[in-house]
C-alpha positions in Angstrom: 34.0 -5.0 -7.2 30.2 -4.5 -7.4 28.9 -1.4 -9.2 26.4 0.4 -7.0 26.5 3.7 -8.9 23.0 3.1 -10.4 21.8 2.6 -6.8 23.0 5.9 -5.5 19.6 7.0 -4.3 19.0 3.7 -2.6 22.4 3.8 -0.9 21.6 7.3 0.5 18.5 5.9 2.1 19.6 2.5 3.5 23.4 2.7 3.5 26.1 0.7 1.8 26.1 -2.2 4.3 22.4 -3.0 3.7 22.9 -2.5 -0.1 25.7 -5.0 0.0 23.4 -7.4 1.9 20.7 -7.1 -0.7 23.2 -7.7 -3.5 24.1 -11.0 -1.9 20.4 -12.2 -1.7 18.6 -14.6 -3.9 14.8 -14.2 -4.4 12.5 -16.7 -6.2 9.4 -15.2 -7.8 6.8 -17.7 -9.1 4.2 -16.2 -11.4 4.8 -13.1 -13.5 1.3 -11.8 -14.1 -0.2 -8.6 -12.7 1.3 -9.1 -9.2 4.5 -11.0 -9.9 5.7 -8.8 -12.8 5.7 -5.7 -10.6 7.1 -7.5 -7.6 10.0 -8.8 -9.8 10.7 -5.3 -11.0 10.7 -3.7 -7.6 13.0 -6.5 -6.2 15.4 -5.9 -9.1 15.4 -2.1 -8.7 16.2 -2.5 -5.0 19.5 -4.1 -5.9 18.9 -7.8 -5.1 21.7 -9.5 -6.8 20.2 -12.9 -7.7 16.7 -13.7 -8.9 14.9 -16.8 -10.2 11.7 -16.1 -12.1 9.1 -18.7 -13.1 6.2 -18.6 -15.5 5.1 -20.8 -18.3 2.5 -18.4 -19.8 2.6 -16.1 -22.8 1.4 -12.6 -23.0 -2.3 -12.3 -24.0 -4.2 -9.3 -25.3 -6.3 -9.2 -22.1 -3.2 -8.9 -20.0 -2.5 -5.3 -21.1 -4.8 -3.7 -18.5 -2.6 -4.9 -15.6 0.6 -6.8 -16.4 4.0 -5.2 -16.8 5.3 -7.3 -19.7 2.0 -6.9 -21.6 2.4 -4.6 -24.6 1.0 -4.7 -28.1 4.5 -5.7 -29.3 4.8 -8.6 -26.8 1.5 -10.4 -27.4 2.2 -14.1 -27.9 5.7 -13.9 -26.3 6.8 -15.7 -23.1 6.1 -13.6 -20.0 9.3 -14.9 -18.4 11.4 -14.1 -21.4 10.0 -10.5 -21.6 10.6 -9.9 -17.9 14.1 -11.4 -18.1 15.0 -9.0 -20.8 13.5 -6.1 -18.8 15.3 -7.0 -15.6 18.7 -7.4 -17.2 18.2 -4.1 -18.9 17.7 -2.6 -15.4 20.7 -4.4 -13.9 23.0 -6.0 -16.4 24.9 -7.6 -13.5 21.9 -9.4 -12.2 22.4 -13.1 -11.7 19.1 -14.3 -13.2 17.7 -17.8 -13.6 14.6 -18.0 -15.9 12.2 -21.0 -15.8 9.7 -20.8 -18.7 7.2 -23.5 -17.6 4.2 -24.1 -15.4 5.2 -25.8 -12.3 3.8 -29.3 -11.6 3.8 -30.5 -7.9 7.0 -32.5 -8.3 8.7 -29.5 -10.0 7.7 -27.2 -7.2 8.7 -29.6 -4.4 12.1 -30.2 -6.0 12.8 -26.5 -6.8 12.2 -25.5 -3.2 13.9 -28.5 -1.6 17.1 -28.3 -3.8 17.7 -24.6 -3.6 18.1 -22.2 -0.7 16.5 -18.9 -1.5 16.6 -16.0 0.9 13.0 -15.4 0.1 10.2 -16.9 -2.1 7.5 -14.8 -3.5 4.3 -16.7 -4.4 2.5 -14.6 -7.0 0.5 -17.5 -8.5 -3.1 -16.8 -9.3 -4.4 -20.4 -9.4 -5.4 -22.3 -6.3 -3.7 -25.8 -6.8 -0.2 -24.6 -7.9 -0.3 -22.0 -5.2 -1.1 -24.5 -2.5 1.7 -26.8 -3.8 4.2 -24.0 -3.5 3.1 -22.9 0.0 3.2 -26.5 1.2 6.7 -27.0 -0.2 7.9 -23.8 1.5 6.4 -24.7 4.8 7.8 -28.2 4.7 11.3 -26.9 3.8 11.2 -24.1 6.3 11.6 -21.6 3.5 10.9 -18.0 4.2 8.1 -16.8 1.9 5.2 -14.4 1.3 2.0 -15.2 -0.7 -0.3 -13.0 -2.7 -4.1 -13.5 -2.3 -6.8 -12.2 -4.6 -6.4 -8.8 -6.3 -9.4 -9.4 -8.5 -12.8 -7.9 -7.9 -11.4 -5.1 -5.7 -11.0 -1.3 -6.3 -10.2 0.0 -2.8 -6.4 0.6 -2.7 -6.5 1.6 0.9 -7.7 -1.9 1.9 -4.5 -3.7 0.8 -3.0 -5.3 3.9 -0.2 -7.5 4.9 -0.8 -10.1 7.7 -0.6 -13.7 8.7 -2.7 -16.0 6.5 -5.0 -16.8 9.4 -5.9 -13.1 9.7 -7.0 -12.6 6.1 -10.7 -11.9 5.6 -13.2 -10.7 3.0 -11.1 -12.4 0.3 -12.7 -15.4 -1.5 -9.4 -16.5 -2.9 -7.7 -16.4 0.5 -10.7 -18.4 2.0 -10.2 -21.1 -0.7 -6.4 -21.2 -0.1 -6.8 -21.5 3.7 -9.4 -24.3 3.3 -7.0 -26.3 1.1 -4.0 -25.6 3.4 -6.0 -26.9 6.4 -6.1 -30.3 4.7 -2.3 -30.3 5.1 -2.3 -29.1 8.7 -1.2 -25.5 7.7 -3.2 -22.8 9.5 -0.8 -20.0 10.2 2.8 -18.9 10.2 3.4 -16.9 7.0 2.6 -13.5 5.5 0.1 -12.8 2.8 -1.0 -9.7 1.0 -4.8 -9.4 0.7 -7.5 -6.8 0.2 -10.3 -6.7 2.8 -12.3 -4.1 0.9 -15.6 -4.5 -0.8 -15.8 -7.3 -3.4 -17.4 -6.5 -6.7 -19.2 -9.8 -7.1 -20.9 -8.9 -10.4 -17.4 -8.9 -12.0 -17.1 -12.7 -11.7 -16.7 -14.7 -14.9 -16.8 -18.5 -15.2 -14.3 -20.3 -17.4 -14.0 -23.8 -18.9 -11.6 -24.8 -16.2 -8.5 -24.8 -18.3 -5.2 -23.4 -17.0 -6.1 -24.2 -13.4 -8.9 -21.6 -13.2 -12.6 -22.2 -13.0 -13.5 -18.5 -12.7 -11.9 -15.1 -12.2 -12.9 -11.6 -11.2 -12.4 -8.4 -13.2 -9.3 -6.4 -12.4 -8.3 -2.8 -12.5 -4.8 -1.6 -13.5 -3.5 -0.5 -10.2 -4.6 -3.3 -7.9 -2.3 -6.1 -8.9 0.6 -3.7 -9.1 -0.2 -2.5 -5.6 -0.1 -6.1 -4.4 3.3 -6.6 -6.0 4.6 -3.4 -4.4 3.5 -4.4 -0.9 5.0 -7.9 -1.4 8.3 -6.4 -2.6 8.4 -3.9 0.3 7.9 -6.7 2.8 10.6 -8.8 1.2 13.1 -6.0 0.9 12.6 -4.7 4.4 12.8 -8.3 5.8 16.0 -9.0 4.0 17.6 -5.8 5.3 16.8 -6.9 8.9 16.9 -10.7 9.2 20.0 -11.7 7.2 
C-alpha cells in the first residue's frame, strides 16, 4: 500500500485517482543545474513515483546564485548525488535512478531508445547535448519538454510555454532551432522560453570547454521559474493524458 499521507494537500486538490496516476509515472530529467534542479524537486514533491536524474557535473562556487544543490557545504560534490539525497529525503519511497555522467550522443540515444519514460525533461544548457536529446526523443516518439535560455533575462512575466517553432527573442532557442532544422525537426514539442528583453551586455565568452563557447549572466529566480513552468506542464499533462 502506497503512503500518500505526506501528499494530503495535493490529494485535496487533484484527488486520489490522479495522485495514484502520478505515483505510477516515470520522469527522466537530464541536467540538474538552475532549471533542472528545481524541476526535479517540483516533480518529486508532486508525488511522481519514479524518476531518473542525469548530470555529470559537480557543484561550483558560481552555482550558488541559482542552483538548488549549490551550497557552501556542497561545493565540489556531484550535483546528481546531492539532488538524489534531497529527493529521497522528500520521498523515501521514490524509485530513483541516478546517472552521474555527461551524456555522449550514443549514451543519449540508447537511454531514450531502451527505456519508456512517461515524460522527458530536457534541462540541458549546452547546444550539442540538448540537440542530441531532442533528436532522440523525436525519433523514438518520446513525450518531452525542453528548456531554452534563462540567461540574460530578468522579466519573469515573459516566461512562456509554446511549440519550439513559436519561440522568439531567445538566442539560445534560435541556435537550437537552427541545429534541429538540419535533422528535419521544425515543430511538434513544447519549450519553455523567455521572450522578454535580453541583457546583451551580460554575455561572457569562454574557452569552449564543457560544450559552452559563451554564456549570459543569470539572476536567482529565472532558472527556478523555468523549472517551475516545465514541472507544471509535465505534471498537468501526466494527469490528463495517461
